[in-house]
Residue, then its C-alpha position, 0 to 999 in steps of 0.5 A: m500500500g503506497l504512502r499518501y500525502r494530504k495537506s489541509i489548509n484551515l482558512g478560519g471561520g469553519f471554511r477548509i480547503n483539502i488538497s490531495k492527489s485526487g483533487i481539491g475539496y472544500s468544506w464549511g460548517v459550524k458545530g453540528y453541521r458541515i457541508t463538504k464538496t469532495a474532490k470527486g465533485t460530490v457534496r456531503r452534508t453531515v449533521s451531528i450532536p456535539g459531545t455524543g458521537i452521534s452523526y448522520s451523513e448524506e452524500s450526493r452522487a457525482p454529477k455526470p460530465g457534460p459536453t466540453t466546449n474547449n474553453v469557447h463560448a457556447i451559444d446554446s446547449n449544443h453549439y458554439t463559435a457561431q460565425e455570422i455570414v452576412n454582407s456589410d452595408a451595401t454603401q460600403m461595397v462600391s467599385s470604381g466606375v459605378e458611382e454615377i449608376l448608383s447615384a441615379a439608382k438611389r434617386t429613383i429608389s428614394a422617390d419611389k419609397n417616399a411616394t409610397i409613404g406620401i400616398v399612405v399618409f395623405l390618404l389617411l388625412t383625406f378622411p378628416f381633410p378631403p383636400f389632401l386627396l390631391a397630395a395623395l394623387l400627386c404622390t401616386a403620379i411620382k411613384i408611377y414615374a419612378r416605376t416607368a421613366g425613372l428606371i435605370k436602363l442598362d444597355y449592353e454592347i458586348d464586343s465579339d471577343q468578350t462574348q465568350v467571357v461574358a457567357q462563361r461568367m453568366e452561364p453558371m449563375v443561370r444554371l444555379s438559378e434553375s435549382e429547385k431549392i436555393w438558400r442563403i447560409m446566414q450562420s455557421s456554428k460548431v457542434i458540442d455533442t454530435k449525437y444531437s445533430g445527426g452526427a454533424g460536426h457543425t450546423v448552419k442557419r439558412v433562409d430561403c432564397q428566390a431566384s429570378r431572371t428579370s432585373p429588380f427595381p430600379f433596373k432594366s437590362d437588355t441582356s440576361v441577368v440573375a437575381f437572388r432575393t432574400s427578405k432583406e437583400v437582393l443580389l443582382f448578377l449582370p454581365d459586368k458587375l454585381f449589384i447589392l440592394q438593401g432597401r434604400k441602400i445599394g452597392a455595386l462591385n466589379y467582378s475583378d473585386i470579387s473572389t469566388s469558390a464553388r464546392t459540394t457539401r453533404f447536408i443532413e436534410d430535415k425539411g424535405v428532399p428537393k427533387d433535383s438533389q442527390v441523396v448520398g446517405q442516411t443518418w438519425q436525428y439522434v445518433n449513437k457512437s456506432g452511427g445507429p439510432d439512439k434508442r433513448f429518444k422517442n420518435n427518432r427520425q431517420l434523415p437523408i444526407c443530401l449532396y448540395g452545391e455551395l457558392e461562396l462570394h467575398s470581397g475586401s469591401g465586405l461582401n460575404t455571401v454563401i449560396m446553397f443550391s439543391n442541384a450540386q451538378l450545376k456548380 
């Protein structure tokens, strides 16, 4: 039997720290009652009758170790190190040579939105003050003008030696827009315990993205375009540049100022499998170490693993976009 060295430090006031090879324990108490937290993590409560030798002890079980986060900040019970994937203010994303177009577009957008506000306000004022109907009609005329004559017309003349270059640039975006499902990835975070995430080591937050082949207001183009819209932002891909529309704010970047990368990703799908996607495996919503279903959970669903495509866009001025699409063959 080996020798054991133990040192006890009495801090006064009934509080004591015990340092041993098995760890550090703490105890506090008064005559007749003492609470001890052992090095194993258990808590022992001892009640005694002084002078009689009669005592009673009750010790709790050691707490089960929870998932570790490797000293990083946890954002919820099973995720940490969240990275937001969003664009900067659109007005900060401006390449040289596009200032005049942006200025005209901002004027049209402002006229349209101000006219809309004026219509609503003056119509409400019309009920107590009928003369305000004329102001509402004037705002309506301004809005119609902004939506017609105020459009920014983009007429392209593409030299013959640049036709192929433009086609190679736009064709992938056109094909991507034909996917049955398109999403914007807005956040990525690491997983603490993969048994609660179907075995995935990281998860993403995504929002639906609507694709269109027509130019959004305030633009009108005579050539092929692709627009991707989420609730708060529109990305408009043109032959020579990318427009970023955020309400009244608008930016534009030349493609020479944008870095792009395309890849495939395996995604555990719990929202329904798009018809044009490829299923490459199966997993369970709650998975054990061997990859099978964790039988401790009721209604443990089997989930498909889909192969999706991802397009990543970055710029030094703040463009930070990841588009996920269901047909990985289009990348």
